[in-house]
N, C-alpha and C positions, 0 to 999 in steps of 0.2 A: 242858630236857633232851631230850625227844623232840618231834619235829615231825611231825604228821599233817595238816598243811595240804594241802588239795586231796585228801584221802582220805575215803572214805565207810566208816564203821565201823558194822557191825550188831551190836548187843548183845542177846542173848536173855535173858530173865529180868530185864529192865531195871527192873521195878517192885519187885524185891526189894532187900534191903540191899546185897548184893554187886554186883548189876547196877547199882544207882545209883552206887556207888563207882567201878565200872569206867567207867561213862558219864562221870562227872565227870572222871576222869583223862584220858580221851580228849578231852573237850571242852577241858580245860586245855591239851592239846597241839594244839589247833586243828582237830580232826577234825570233819567233818560226821557226824551220827549218825542211824542208824535204830534206834529204840528199840522192842523187841518184847516183848510180854507178852500174857497172855490177859486181863488186867485193864486195859482202855483207860481207864476212869475214873481208876484209880490212876496210870497213866502221865501223863495230862493234869494231874493234881494235882501229882505230883512234879516234873514238868518245865515247869510253867506259865510260869516266867520265861524259858524257852528257846524257846517255841513261836513267837515272832515272827521268829526267824531263818529264812532261806530254805534252810538246810542241816540242818534237824532234821525228822525224820519219825517219826510214831508208827504202829505197826502191831500188829495183834492176830492171834494164831493159837493154835490148840491144837497145840503142837509135837510131840504124840504122834500126830497125825492127818495122813497124807500129803497128802490133798487140801487141808486147811487150810493146811499149810506151803507147798504148791505155789501156792495162791491168793495167800497173803501174799507169796511171792517174786515172783510175776508183777506184783503191784501195786507192790512196792518197786522192782523193776527198771524199771518204766514211769515211776515218779515220780523216783527218785534216779539212774537211768541205769546204776548199777553198784554193786557192793559190793566194796571193796578188802580189807577185813578183816572176817572173821566171828568173833565172840567168843561161844562157847557157854557162857553162864553158867547158864542155866536148869537147874534140878535140885532135888533135895531129899534130906533125910536123915530117917530114922526108925529107931529101935531096933525090934527085932522080937522074934520068938520063936526058939527053937532051930530049926535048919534043918528037922528032921523034923516040927516043928509049924507051919511057915510055911504060911499059906494061899496058894493059887495067886494069888488077887487081889492080895495084898501083894507077892508075887514079881514079877508082871507090872507092877504099878504102879511099883515101883522101877526095873525094867529099862526101862520105857517112858519114865519121867520123866528118867532120867539118861543112858541110852544111845541109845534110839530117837530121842530129840530131836536128838542130835548127828548120827546117821545121816541123818535127814530134812532137817535144815538143810544139811548138807553136800551131799546129793543135789540140793537146790534151788539152791545158789549156786556149787558147783564148776564146772558147765559154763560159766558166763559168765567165771569166772576162767581156765579153760583157753583159752577163745576169746581173751582178752586177753593170755594168756601171763604172768600174774602174779597174786599174791594171797597172803593170809595167813589161816590159821585157827588160833585159839587156843581150846582147850576146857578147862573146869575139871573136874578129877577130884578125887581125895582120896587122902591117904596110906593111908587104909583100903583102897584098891583094890590095895595091894601085898601084903596078907596077909589071911587070913581072921580074923574076930573073932567071938567068941561072941555070939549073938543079933543079929548084924548081917549074916547071910549074904546076904540079898537086896541090901542096900546095898553091901557090899564087892564082890559080883559085878558089880553095875551100874557101879561106879566102875572096876573092873578092865576092864570092857568098853570104857569111854571111853578108858582108856590104850591098849588094844590097837587100837581104832579109829583113834586118833591115829597110832600107829606105822604101821599099814597105809596110811592116807591119806598120811602123809609119804613113805613109800616109793613109792607109786603116783604122787604128784603132783610129786615133785622134778624130773622132767624137763620139767615145765611151768612151772618157776620159781614154784611155789606152796609156801610155807613152812608147815608144820603142826607145832604144838607143843601141849603139855598142861601145865597148871599144877596142882600138887597142893595142895589145901587141907589144913589141919592134921588134920581128922578125916575 
C-alpha cells in the first residue's frame, strides 16, 4: 500500500504500544527506522529481531530536555544521515483533578510530555528538512484536545497544544515542501 523504501523515519515513544505499532507499520512499508525512547533496554528487547539490519537505529533521549534532544538529533543525523519523516508518538495520559485543584507539577508534566516533546523534536530535525527542501512530520494528539473535559484539564490543554503546534508548523513549513499533520487518538 505505502512505500517508504529509502526513507528514514524517526519514531518517538518507540518502546510504547502505539510507538511499536507505528514502527511495525513503517517497517512493513520498507522504511529505515530510528527508534527513540528513554528506555534503551526496552527498545533493544522489543526490536531485537530488527537490529541486524543496517537501516535500524536505536536512540535514547529525554524528549522534555532540550540538550538531550539536541544530542540525540546530532547522533542520529551523524549515523543515519537524515530524517525524512518525524513521527511524534511519545506522550501520555492521566486523569487528574479539577483544574482548580491541579498541582503545578501535574500541569507541567502533561504539557512537557505531550507538547514540549513535539516542540523540541521539531526544533531538532526541521532545520535539516529545510536544508533538503522536503520532509514530513506527523504528531499524535487526541480528540480530547478539541474540547475541555472534567478532571482532564492538563491533558486536554497539552493535546490542544499539539494540535496548534501542528497547525503552526504546517503553515510555516509549507513553502519548504515539508508536510506537517496531526493524528487524533480516540481519547
